N, C-alpha and C positions, 0 to 999 in steps of 0.2 A: 474480552475483559471479564474475568471470572466472576467477581463479586459485584459487578456494576449493573445497574438497571439499564434496560434498552431504550426506554423512552427518554426524550430530552428532559433532563431533570431541572429543578429550579436552581437559582444561583446559590442558595444556601447549601443545598446538597452537593453541588459542584465544588464549592469552596471547601467543604469537609473532605471531599476526595482529594482535591488539590493539596491540601495541607498534609494528608497522609502520604501522598506520593512525594512531596517536597521534603525528603528526609533530613536534608541539611538545613532546612528553614531559611533558605536563601531568597525565597520569593520567586524562584524560578525552578523549572523542572528540567533536569539534564536528560540526555539520552539514556544514561545508566539508570537514573531514577525511573524514567518512563518504562524502560525495558523490564524492570523488576515488578512494575505494577500491571503489566499486560500479560494476558494468557492466550496461548494459541491452541489450547485444548489438549496438548500432548504431555504436559508436565515437564516440558523442556523450555529453556529460555526463549523468549520471543526473539525472532530473527533480528540481530543488531543492525543489519543493513536496512531492514524495513523501518526500524525505529529511527535511524539516521535520516532516511528519506522523509519520514513524517515530520520530524523536528524541523528539517529544512523547509518543508512546505508551509509550516505554521509559525516559524520564527520570524516575525515581522521586523525585528530590530537587528537581525543578522548576528546574534550573539552565540548561536549554537545551543540555545536553550529557550524555553518558552515561559511566558508569564501567565497569570491567571486568565487574562482575556484570550490569549492564544490557546490556552488549554481548553476553554469552552468550545472553540471551533474544532480543535483536534478531537475532543470527546465525541462531538456529533459525527465527525468524519469516520471515526473508528466504529461507532455504533451503527452507522449506515452501512459500512462495509460488513459488519457482523451479520446484520439482517440480510444483506445481499448474499453473503456466503452461505448462510443457512438455507436460503431459498433455492440455491443451486445444488446443495448437498442433498440430492433427492433421497438417498438411502440413509441419511442421518448418520453417516460413518464418522463424521468429524473431519473429513478430508474430501477433496474433489478429484475425481479421476479425469482422464482425458476427455471423455464424452461430456461429463458435467462442465468441464472447463470450456469446451467448444460451445455448449449451449449458453453459458454465461457470456462469452465473448461475442457470440452472434447476437444476443439480446442487447449488447452494448453498441452494436453496429459494425463490428469487425466481421469481415468475410475472409476467413483464413482456411487454408487447406488442412487436411488431417496431418500432413507432414509437419506443417508449422506448429499446429497445436501440440503434436507429440514432442517437437523440439522445446516448446515452452514447458511442457511437463518435465522433460529431462532437466532443463535449466533450473527450474524452481522446486524440484523434488529433492529436498536436502537429505531425506532418509533413504532414498533409493528404493522406494516401494511402488513407484508408478502413480503416485498421488501427490497432491499439493495441500498443505495445511493452511490454516487461516492467515498466518503472518506472511507466508510465502505467496499466497494468493493476492494479498494487498500489494506486495512488492511487484509481482508480475504485472498487475493492472496499472500501477503507477508508471513502471518502465515502458510498458506498451503504449500508454497514453502519451507519455513524454516523447518517445521516439516518433510516434505517429504525428504529433503536433509539429515536430521539427521537420519531418518529411513533407508535410503539407505546405510548409512555407516555401518549399522549392517546387511543389507540384501545382504550379499556377493554373493549369488547365484541368486539374482534378481528374486525371486519367489513370492515376496510380503508377506513373512512370516519371522518373526525374533523370536529368543528365547533369552531373556535376563532376568537377575535377577532383582528384584524390585529396588535395589539400583543403578543398571546400568540404569534402566528406569528413576529414579529420577535424576541421574547425566546427562543423555541425555536431559531431559526436562529443568532442572534448568540451564544448561550451555548455552541454546539458548538465543539469543538477541531478546526476544519477549516482 
């Protein structure tokens, strides 16, 4: 968030930001309005898929948009991710390479091979430079967390292996909010 402070602001400050983002004065922030307010540090629009995922996470009323209360939680979420991203962007390049991503994911408790980390970099590198920008980093982490949680529901003995039928797999994947 380009012009936003990183500490959790007071309600008055948040309300001021909310009103600026809520361009149509509807009392809600849509995905389009949120996308225009966010910055990924590249002067390009924030990844619309990441915005959609975040709206979905904080939209308690299932309206496809968030109210002021939801916005406060989303603000904290994005700020926390921003601080996290900066802590793993060791060279302050504004993006995360494969090694920095592996370090981040390891610190989150994931034990992934270099091949899997490289697959994630290829999947979430929208610019084809071998790096991931802030908005794509959030999306990568949300998707990885969601897939892992779904997998763990079937991994009852926590050994990292599941046996499911094809239609169970399809049901598992298509029921996720991704």
